[in-house]
C-alpha positions as CSV (number, residue, x, y, z in Angstrom):
1,M,44.4,140.9,97.1
2,T,44.9,144.1,95.1
3,L,47.7,145.1,97.5
4,L,49.4,141.8,96.8
5,V,48.9,141.9,93.1
6,S,50.1,145.5,92.8
7,S,53.2,144.8,94.8
8,L,54.0,141.8,92.6
9,L,53.8,143.9,89.5
10,A,55.8,146.6,91.1
11,R,58.6,144.1,92.0
12,L,58.5,142.5,88.6
13,P,60.7,145.1,86.8
14,M,63.2,144.8,89.6
15,L,63.8,141.1,88.9
16,A,63.6,141.7,85.1
17,T,66.3,144.3,85.1
18,M,69.5,142.5,86.0
19,V,69.7,140.2,82.9
20,P,69.4,143.1,80.4
21,I,71.9,145.2,82.4
22,A,74.4,142.4,82.5
23,F,74.2,141.8,78.8
24,L,74.3,145.5,78.1
25,A,77.6,145.7,80.1
26,K,79.0,142.6,78.3
27,D,78.1,143.8,74.8
28,A,79.6,147.2,75.5
29,S,82.9,146.0,77.1
30,G,83.2,142.5,75.5
31,S,83.7,140.9,78.9
32,F,81.4,139.1,81.3
33,R,83.9,140.2,84.1
34,W,82.7,143.8,83.5
35,A,79.1,142.6,83.7
36,G,79.9,141.1,87.1
37,V,81.4,144.5,88.2
38,V,78.3,146.3,87.1
39,A,76.0,143.8,88.9
40,G,78.1,144.1,92.0
41,A,77.9,147.9,92.0
42,Y,74.1,147.7,91.6
43,S,73.9,145.3,94.7
44,I,76.1,147.6,96.8
45,G,73.8,150.6,96.1
46,T,70.8,148.5,97.0
47,A,72.3,147.2,100.2
48,I,73.4,150.6,101.4
49,A,70.3,152.7,100.5
50,G,67.6,150.1,101.2
51,P,67.4,150.6,105.0
52,L,67.6,154.4,104.6
53,W,64.6,154.5,102.3
54,S,62.8,152.1,104.6
55,R,63.5,154.2,107.7
56,T,62.2,157.3,105.8
57,A,59.0,155.4,104.9
58,D,58.4,154.7,108.6
59,R,59.0,158.3,109.5
60,R,57.2,160.1,106.7
61,G,54.9,157.5,105.3
62,P,55.5,155.1,102.4
63,R,53.6,156.8,99.6
64,G,55.9,159.8,99.1
65,V,59.0,157.6,99.3
66,L,57.7,155.1,96.8
67,L,56.7,157.8,94.4
68,V,60.1,159.6,94.6
69,T,62.2,156.4,94.3
70,G,60.0,154.8,91.7
71,L,60.3,157.9,89.4
72,A,64.1,158.3,90.2
73,W,64.8,154.6,89.6
74,S,63.1,154.8,86.2
75,V,65.2,157.8,85.2
76,A,68.4,156.0,86.3
77,L,67.5,153.0,84.2
78,L,66.8,155.3,81.3
79,A,70.3,156.8,81.7
80,I,71.8,153.3,81.7
81,A,69.8,152.3,78.6
82,L,70.8,155.4,76.6
83,L,74.5,155.4,77.6
84,P,76.7,155.1,74.5
85,A,78.8,151.9,74.3
86,S,82.0,154.0,74.2
87,Q,81.1,155.3,77.7
88,H,80.7,151.9,79.2
89,R,83.2,152.7,82.0
90,L,80.5,154.9,83.5
91,L,78.2,151.9,84.0
92,P,79.3,150.9,87.5
93,A,78.7,154.5,88.7
94,L,75.2,154.6,87.1
95,A,74.5,151.1,88.5
96,V,75.4,152.2,92.1
97,I,72.9,155.1,91.7
98,A,70.2,152.9,90.2
99,G,70.7,150.4,93.0
100,A,70.4,153.1,95.6
101,L,67.1,154.2,94.1
102,V,65.4,150.9,94.1
103,P,61.9,151.5,95.6
104,P,61.3,149.7,99.0
105,V,58.3,147.8,97.6
106,M,59.0,144.5,99.5
107,Q,59.7,146.3,102.8
108,T,56.5,148.5,102.7
109,L,54.3,145.5,101.7
110,R,55.5,143.4,104.6
111,A,55.2,146.3,107.0
112,A,51.6,146.9,105.8
113,W,50.3,143.3,106.3
114,P,49.7,143.7,110.1
115,R,47.6,146.8,109.4
116,V,45.5,145.0,106.8
117,V,44.9,141.5,108.3
118,Q,45.0,140.1,111.8
119,G,44.9,136.8,113.6
120,P,45.5,133.6,111.7
121,A,45.0,135.5,108.4
122,L,48.2,137.3,109.0
123,R,50.2,134.0,108.9
124,T,48.4,133.2,105.7
125,A,49.2,136.6,104.2
126,Y,52.9,136.3,104.8
127,S,52.9,132.7,103.5
128,V,51.1,133.7,100.3
129,D,53.5,136.6,99.9
130,A,56.5,134.3,100.1
131,T,54.9,131.9,97.7
132,A,54.1,134.7,95.2
133,Q,57.7,135.8,95.4
134,E,58.6,132.5,93.9
135,L,56.5,133.3,90.8
136,L,58.5,136.5,90.4
137,F,61.8,134.6,90.5
138,M,60.4,132.4,87.7
139,V,58.8,135.1,85.6
140,G,61.1,138.2,86.1
141,P,64.4,137.0,84.8
142,M,62.6,135.1,82.0
143,L,60.9,138.4,81.0
144,G,64.3,140.2,80.9
145,A,66.0,137.4,79.0
146,T,63.1,137.4,76.4
147,A,63.5,141.1,75.8
148,V,67.2,140.6,75.3
149,S,66.7,137.7,72.9
150,V,63.8,139.3,70.9
151,A,65.2,142.8,70.7
152,S,68.2,144.1,72.6
153,P,69.6,144.6,76.1
154,R,68.8,148.3,75.8
155,L,65.1,147.6,75.1
156,G,65.0,145.3,78.1
157,V,66.3,148.1,80.4
158,L,63.8,150.6,78.8
159,L,61.0,148.1,79.3
160,A,61.8,147.7,83.0
161,A,61.9,151.5,83.4
162,A,58.5,151.9,81.8
163,M,57.0,149.1,83.9
164,S,58.4,150.5,87.0
165,A,56.8,154.0,86.5
166,V,53.3,152.5,85.9
167,F,53.2,149.6,88.4
168,I,54.8,151.5,91.3
169,W,52.3,154.3,90.8
170,W,49.4,151.7,91.1
171,Y,51.1,150.1,94.2
172,V,51.2,153.5,95.8
173,L,47.5,153.9,95.3
174,R,46.8,150.6,97.1
175,Q,48.9,151.5,100.2
176,P,46.9,151.4,103.5
177,K,46.9,154.7,105.4
178,P,49.7,154.8,108.0
179,L,48.8,155.3,111.6
180,P,48.4,159.0,112.4
181,R,51.3,160.4,114.3
182,D,49.1,161.6,117.2
183,Q,47.9,158.0,117.7
184,R,51.4,156.4,117.7
185,T,52.5,155.4,121.2
186,E,55.9,153.9,120.2
187,V,59.0,155.9,120.6
188,P,61.1,155.9,117.3
189,L,64.0,153.5,117.6
190,T,67.6,154.1,116.6
191,A,69.2,151.6,114.2
192,R,71.1,150.1,117.1
193,Q,68.0,149.6,119.2
194,L,66.2,148.1,116.3
195,L,68.9,145.6,115.3
196,W,70.6,144.8,118.6
197,H,67.6,142.9,119.9
198,R,67.5,139.4,121.3
199,H,64.9,138.2,118.7
200,R,65.1,140.5,115.8
201,L,68.9,140.1,115.3
202,P,68.7,136.3,115.1
203,L,65.8,136.5,112.6
204,I,67.7,138.9,110.3
205,L,70.9,136.8,110.6
206,A,69.0,133.6,109.9
207,F,67.5,135.0,106.8
208,G,71.0,136.1,105.6
209,L,72.2,132.5,106.1
210,W,69.2,131.2,104.2
211,V,69.9,133.5,101.2
212,M,73.6,132.5,101.4
213,S,72.6,128.9,101.0
214,F,70.1,129.6,98.3
215,N,72.6,131.4,96.2
216,G,75.1,128.6,96.7
217,I,72.6,126.1,95.5
218,S,71.8,128.1,92.4
219,L,75.5,128.1,91.5
220,G,75.7,124.4,92.3
221,I,72.8,123.7,89.9
222,V,74.7,125.5,87.1
223,A,77.9,123.6,87.9
224,F,76.0,120.3,88.0
225,A,74.4,121.0,84.6
226,D,77.8,122.0,83.1
227,E,79.5,118.9,84.5
228,H,76.9,116.7,82.9
229,G,77.0,118.5,79.6
230,Q,73.3,119.4,79.8
231,R,73.2,123.2,80.4
232,L,69.5,123.3,79.7
233,I,68.7,121.3,82.8
234,A,70.0,124.2,85.0
235,G,66.8,126.2,84.1
236,I,64.7,123.1,84.6
237,F,66.2,122.5,88.1
238,E,65.6,126.1,89.1
239,A,62.0,125.9,87.9
240,V,61.5,122.6,89.8
241,W,63.0,124.1,93.0
242,A,60.8,127.2,92.7
243,F,57.7,125.1,91.9
244,G,58.3,123.0,95.0
245,S,58.4,126.2,97.1
246,L,55.3,127.4,95.4
247,V,53.4,124.3,96.3
248,G,54.7,124.3,99.9
249,G,53.7,127.9,100.4
250,A,50.2,127.3,98.9
251,V,49.6,124.3,101.2
252,A,50.9,126.1,104.2
253,G,48.8,129.1,103.5
254,A,45.7,127.0,103.0
255,L,46.1,124.9,106.2
256,P,45.2,126.4,109.5
257,G,48.4,125.1,111.1
258,R,49.2,124.3,114.7
259,R,48.0,126.7,117.3
260,T,51.7,127.1,118.5
261,S,54.1,127.4,115.6
262,Y,57.9,127.3,116.3
263,L,60.0,128.9,113.6
264,W,63.1,126.7,114.4
265,R,61.2,123.6,113.4
266,R,60.5,125.0,109.9
267,A,64.2,126.0,109.7
268,A,65.2,122.4,110.6
269,L,63.1,121.1,107.7
270,V,64.9,123.5,105.3
271,A,68.2,122.1,106.5
272,A,66.9,118.5,106.1
273,G,65.7,119.2,102.6
274,M,69.1,120.6,101.6
275,L,70.9,117.6,103.2
276,L,68.7,115.3,101.1
277,C,70.2,116.8,98.0
278,V,73.7,115.9,99.0
279,F,72.8,112.2,98.5
280,A,70.9,112.8,95.2
281,T,73.6,114.2,92.9
282,W,74.3,110.8,91.3
283,S,71.7,111.5,88.5
284,S,69.7,114.3,87.1
285,V,66.4,112.6,88.0
286,S,67.3,112.0,91.6
287,L,68.5,115.6,92.0
288,G,65.4,116.9,90.4
289,V,63.2,114.9,92.9
290,A,65.3,116.0,95.8
291,L,65.1,119.7,94.8
292,M,61.4,119.4,94.5
293,L,61.1,118.0,98.0
294,S,63.6,120.6,99.3
295,G,61.6,123.4,97.7
296,L,58.5,122.4,99.6
297,T,60.1,123.6,102.9
298,L,61.2,127.0,101.7
299,A,58.1,129.3,101.3
300,P,56.5,128.1,104.6
301,A,59.7,128.8,106.5
302,I,60.3,132.2,104.8
303,G,56.7,133.3,105.3
304,A,56.9,132.3,109.0
305,L,60.1,134.3,109.4
306,Y,58.4,137.4,107.8
307,G,55.6,137.0,110.3
308,R,57.8,136.7,113.3
309,L,59.9,139.6,112.3
310,G,56.9,141.8,111.7
311,A,55.1,140.7,114.9
312,L,58.2,141.4,117.0
313,T,58.8,144.9,115.6
314,P,56.7,147.9,116.5
315,D,54.7,149.6,113.7
316,V,56.9,152.7,113.8
317,A,60.0,150.7,112.7
318,R,58.5,147.8,110.7
319,T,59.4,149.0,107.3
320,E,63.0,149.7,108.3
321,V,63.5,146.3,109.9
322,F,62.5,144.6,106.6
323,G,65.0,147.0,104.9
324,W,67.8,145.7,107.1
325,M,66.6,142.1,106.3
326,G,67.0,142.9,102.6
327,S,70.5,144.2,103.2
328,A,71.4,141.0,105.0
329,A,70.0,139.0,102.0
330,T,72.2,141.0,99.6
331,G,75.3,140.4,101.7
332,G,74.4,136.7,102.1
333,A,73.9,136.3,98.3
334,A,77.3,137.8,97.6
335,I,79.1,135.6,100.2
336,G,77.2,132.5,99.3
337,A,78.1,132.7,95.6
338,A,81.8,133.4,96.3
339,L,82.1,130.6,98.9
340,S,80.2,128.1,96.9
341,G,82.4,128.8,93.8
342,A,85.5,128.0,95.8
343,I,83.9,124.8,97.2
344,I,83.0,123.5,93.8
345,E,86.5,124.1,92.5
346,V,88.2,122.3,95.5
347,Y,85.7,119.6,96.6
348,G,83.0,119.1,94.0
349,V,79.4,120.0,93.3
350,R,77.7,117.8,95.9
351,Y,79.4,119.7,98.7
352,V,77.6,122.9,97.8
353,W,74.4,121.3,99.2
354,L,76.3,120.1,102.3
355,L,77.4,123.8,102.8
356,A,73.8,124.9,102.4
357,A,72.6,122.3,104.9
358,V,75.2,123.5,107.4
359,L,74.2,127.1,106.9
360,A,70.5,126.2,107.3
361,G,71.4,124.2,110.5
362,A,73.2,127.3,111.9
363,S,70.1,129.4,111.2
364,T,68.1,126.8,113.2
365,L,70.3,127.3,116.2
366,L,69.9,131.0,115.9
367,L,66.1,130.7,115.9
368,L,65.8,128.4,118.9
369,R,65.1,131.2,121.4
370,V,62.7,133.1,119.1
371,P,59.2,133.0,120.7
372,P,56.7,130.9,118.8
373,E,53.5,132.2,117.2
374,R,50.6,131.3,119.4
375,G,47.4,131.3,117.3
376,A,45.2,134.2,118.2
377,E,48.1,136.1,119.8
378,S,49.5,136.9,116.3
379,S,46.9,139.7,116.0
380,T,48.1,141.4,119.2
381,E,51.8,140.8,119.0
382,S,52.2,143.4,116.2
383,E,50.4,145.9,118.3
384,V,52.2,145.2,121.6
385,G,55.6,145.9,120.1
386,P,59.0,144.9,121.5
387,G,57.9,144.3,125.1
388,L,56.5,141.0,124.1
389,A,59.9,139.9,122.8
390,G,61.5,140.5,126.1
391,G,63.2,143.9,125.3
392,S,66.3,144.9,123.5
393,L,69.9,143.8,124.2
394,V,70.7,147.5,124.7
395,G,67.7,148.6,126.7
396,E,64.0,149.1,126.4
397,D,62.8,149.8,122.8
398,A,59.8,151.8,123.8
């Protein structure tokens, strides 16, 4: 529990940062377009450096990497906050640096779970983790927006920098000890061996498709609210959607579940929930109900995907594989927002949910050949490594 709580607090400033940075860029330049450039630069830095930090954490241990990146990220945020408005053209460069220094908190947490819990409890841990993430998506941006409204964007960035320094230090103290090097039997994997795998690659691509659909839906919610002249309901819809995921994850974590759990079935439920929203855009109430039902499927599916990816990756490369999953999510978010914006302009808001359902359906097809979780086997899968998954597409992993 302390590991989970400390990781949530360590991730909180990361989600609270982007709103103040966006407003800081807008206030300095007078243009939201410039704010989009800065946000894009930050995402690029994160996508490029995330797997590199994760790989280093696997090789050298997570504690040193987290301490170095946590301190450096706080310093980078401090530089952004103190940059004079007349020098706003330097913001994209600073944003790339700050994005590249984001600590691999999520990656190290999900790599640590198989060392902390085993058996059916591991499935619960990943499900609770995915559920708790929904709380962060509700609280983090709200915290950043509150700091901007009450004080200023600069104070919001400074607050995130201070929170990061304190919370990441606490998270580092809660890290389980890595497996001693002389006890490791796995051979370190190259990036190609790690990714070009018959099961890991579909899992990472499926998650990218999910995030692509999620970002499209978020844009569709904004467009629906604007179309109906009720911009306030955009926040309500997002909260309802996140609350549905919170409830679904809590229920999935509490129930023992089937002895054999197929991930593609959960992915199919995600697609069905998104398809339901296509036929619910005729009123705000109907769409709210559909979003609630759709949200119920999200955290259980995401938690199951985390569990499968962790179980089908050897301990020596588990942090890195979650880093690559984060990069796939970043790319999927960018593509999903751009694609959904074009669909809204050409076809209308309801077709955003149709696109999301198609993307989720494609992820279901990708996951058909991923082996299921078989109850008690989950405790041994993470120890066996890639042999259980049938080997790599480019040769043996270990």
